[in-house]
N, C-alpha and C positions, 0 to 999 in steps of 0.2 A: 189368146192374139196378142201380140207383142205390144207395147205402146209405143208410137213414133211421134218424133216431132214431124211437121210439115213443113220446112223452109222453102220459101219459093225457087229458090235455088234448085232444090233436090226434084221439088214437082215439076219445075220446067228445065231441065240440064242443057236442053237444046237453045235456051233463050239466055243461059248465063252472062255470058257478056252484055249484051241490050240490058239485063236488069241490073248489071253495076254501073253500067253508064247513065241511065235514067235515075238511079239514086244518086250518083253526082250530080247531074246536071238538071233535074225537076223536082222540085221541090213537093209539088200535089204530090207526085209519085213517090216519093221518099215518105210521105206523111201517111199515103194509104198502105204502103208497106211493113211501115211501124205497126200501124193498127194490125195489121193481118198476124204479126209477128208475135205481137201481145195476144191476141186472141188464141193463136196457137200455143201457145206458154200458158195459157190461165186453163185451155179444154185440157193439156196434157196434166195437170195439174189435178184436176178434178179426175181425172180418168186414174191417175197413180192413187188417187186416195188423202193426196195433201191438201185436200181442200172440199168440201161440199157442197154439193149442188144436185138438185133434182133432176129427174131425168127432161122434163119440158125444158128446163132452162140450158140445160145442156145441149139440147136439140138445137134449140135457139141458137148459141155459139156457134154451133157447128154450122148452122145455117149461113150466119153472119160471115164466117170465114169462107166459105166458097164464094 
C-alpha cells in the first residue's frame, strides 16, 4: 500500500474554501489544523521508516489524528 499524507484539504475537497477561510479568520481552528498536520507528518515519517515507533504508539497517533 502506498504511503499518503492526509491534508485536510485533500480529505475534504468539498470544503476547501471554508477551510481556507477558517485558517485565515479563526486562530483556534488554525491551531487545531496545524496540530493535525503535524500528526499527519509524524505518522507518515513512521510509516516510511524514517522514525521508529512501536505499533501501539503509532495506532494512538492515528486515533488522535482522527
